[in-house]
C-alpha positions as CSV (number, residue, x, y, z in Angstrom):
1,M,29.5,94.8,0.2
2,N,26.3,94.0,1.4
3,T,27.2,90.6,3.6
4,T,26.3,89.2,6.9
5,I,29.3,88.3,8.8
6,S,28.2,85.7,11.3
7,K,30.3,85.2,14.8
8,D,30.4,81.3,13.9
9,K,31.0,80.7,11.3
10,I,34.5,80.0,11.0
11,T,36.5,80.5,7.1
12,F,39.6,78.7,6.2
13,L,42.2,80.9,4.6
14,S,45.5,80.0,3.6
15,K,48.3,81.9,4.7
16,K,48.4,84.6,1.9
17,G,44.3,85.1,2.6
18,I,44.9,85.6,6.3
19,K,48.2,88.0,5.2
20,E,46.2,89.8,2.5
21,L,43.6,90.7,5.2
22,K,46.0,92.0,7.7
23,K,47.3,94.1,5.2
24,E,43.8,95.4,3.5
25,I,43.5,95.7,7.2
26,I,45.9,98.5,7.4
27,L,45.2,100.3,4.7
28,L,41.7,101.0,5.9
29,E,43.4,102.1,8.9
30,N,45.6,104.3,7.0
31,D,42.6,105.9,5.1
32,K,41.0,106.5,8.1
33,Q,43.1,108.4,9.0
34,K,43.8,110.6,6.7
35,V,39.9,111.4,6.4
36,L,39.8,111.7,10.4
37,K,43.1,114.4,9.3
38,S,40.8,116.0,6.6
39,L,38.6,116.4,9.0
40,R,40.1,117.9,11.6
41,E,41.1,120.4,9.3
42,L,37.6,120.8,8.2
43,D,36.7,121.9,11.8
44,K,38.6,124.8,11.2
45,T,36.4,126.7,8.8
46,Q,32.7,127.2,8.9
47,G,31.9,127.6,5.4
48,R,28.4,125.6,3.6
49,D,31.1,124.5,1.2
50,E,33.0,122.9,4.0
51,R,29.7,122.0,6.3
52,L,28.8,119.5,3.2
53,S,32.5,117.9,2.7
54,R,32.2,117.4,6.4
55,I,28.6,115.5,6.0
56,E,30.4,113.4,3.2
57,M,33.7,112.7,4.8
58,L,31.8,110.9,7.8
59,A,29.5,109.0,6.0
60,E,33.3,108.0,4.1
61,L,34.4,107.2,7.7
62,D,31.3,105.4,8.8
63,I,31.9,103.2,5.5
64,I,35.5,102.6,5.9
65,D,35.2,101.9,9.9
66,S,32.5,99.1,8.6
67,K,34.6,97.8,6.9
68,I,37.5,97.1,9.3
69,D,34.7,95.8,11.4
70,D,34.1,93.1,8.5
71,K,37.7,91.9,8.1
72,K,38.6,92.2,11.4
73,L,36.0,90.0,11.7
74,I,36.3,87.1,9.3
75,L,40.4,87.7,10.8
76,S,39.0,86.3,14.4
77,T,36.8,83.5,13.3
78,S,39.7,82.1,10.8
79,K,41.9,79.2,11.2
80,L,44.1,78.3,8.6
81,L,43.2,75.6,5.4
82,P,44.2,72.2,7.1
83,K,47.8,70.8,6.2
84,K,46.4,67.5,6.4
85,R,44.3,66.9,3.3
86,S,43.3,63.9,2.0
87,Q,44.6,63.1,-1.5
88,L,41.9,60.6,-2.7
89,R,39.0,63.2,-2.5
90,V,38.8,67.3,-3.3
91,A,38.1,69.8,0.0
92,I,38.7,72.9,0.6
93,G,42.6,73.9,0.7
94,S,43.5,71.2,-2.6
95,V,45.1,71.8,-5.0
96,V,43.9,70.2,-8.4
97,D,45.2,69.4,-11.8
98,L,42.8,69.7,-14.2
99,I,43.4,68.8,-18.1
100,D,40.9,70.0,-21.0
101,K,40.1,67.8,-23.9
102,R,43.1,69.8,-26.0
103,G,45.4,69.0,-23.1
104,H,45.5,71.7,-21.7
105,L,46.5,71.0,-17.6
106,F,44.9,73.9,-14.8
107,Q,46.2,74.4,-11.4
108,F,43.7,75.5,-9.2
109,K,43.3,75.6,-5.4
110,I,40.0,75.2,-3.6
111,V,39.6,77.7,-1.0
112,D,36.6,80.3,0.5
113,S,34.8,82.8,-1.3
114,I,36.7,85.1,0.5
115,E,39.9,84.3,-0.5
116,A,38.9,83.5,-3.8
117,D,40.9,85.3,-7.3
118,P,40.4,83.4,-10.4
119,S,43.4,85.3,-11.6
120,D,45.7,84.1,-9.1
121,G,44.3,80.4,-9.4
122,R,42.5,80.6,-6.2
123,I,38.4,79.6,-7.4
124,S,36.3,79.4,-4.2
125,T,34.2,76.3,-3.0
126,L,30.7,78.1,-4.0
127,S,31.8,78.4,-7.5
128,P,30.3,76.3,-10.2
129,L,33.1,75.3,-10.4
130,G,34.3,74.8,-7.0
131,Q,30.9,73.2,-5.7
132,N,31.3,69.8,-9.3
133,L,34.9,70.0,-7.8
134,I,34.4,68.9,-4.1
135,G,34.4,65.7,-3.2
136,K,36.1,64.5,-6.8
137,S,38.3,62.0,-6.4
138,L,41.2,61.2,-9.4
139,K,40.3,60.7,-13.1
140,D,36.9,62.0,-12.0
141,T,35.3,64.2,-15.3
142,V,34.2,67.9,-13.9
143,E,31.7,69.5,-15.6
144,W,30.1,72.9,-15.4
145,G,28.5,75.2,-17.6
146,N,26.5,78.3,-18.2
147,G,23.9,76.3,-19.9
148,K,24.9,77.1,-24.0
149,R,28.9,75.6,-23.0
150,I,29.4,72.5,-20.9
151,N,32.7,73.0,-19.8
152,R,35.1,69.5,-18.6
153,F,37.8,68.6,-17.0
154,K,39.5,65.5,-16.1
155,L,40.7,65.5,-12.9
156,V,44.6,64.2,-13.3
157,R,46.2,65.4,-9.4
158,I,45.0,66.1,-6.1
159,T,47.6,67.4,-3.4
């Protein structure tokens, strides 16, 4: 992951998103402890292969530290999604119900890209669908596609 995270950018997260981020930090800190323990074990040996393993572990430790710092920065600059949202227009934090031309119902929650997980019904404000949904009203038609195929949904509910 090669992203630049700004201290000035506020990230809006749901309660679930904040909980997942805290869980990821804990898992990374556990990984860090395992690598540190392995490094202490390697310090007791002097073989050439062990020195190479030590270099690899130090690199892994650096990556883990970087990920922890990034996630802690996101957590420190994040705010809970606003509870009061307009039910007239789609905004970050809105839950929308969409119907396709065959009558299938789809429900999505609009979230910041850090929390997005389309398989769980959470789509990013930066995704093609998310970009087209922001600012839409009830009964609006939402279109997005990859050029060859256009998808159309009707917006039937905003909560």
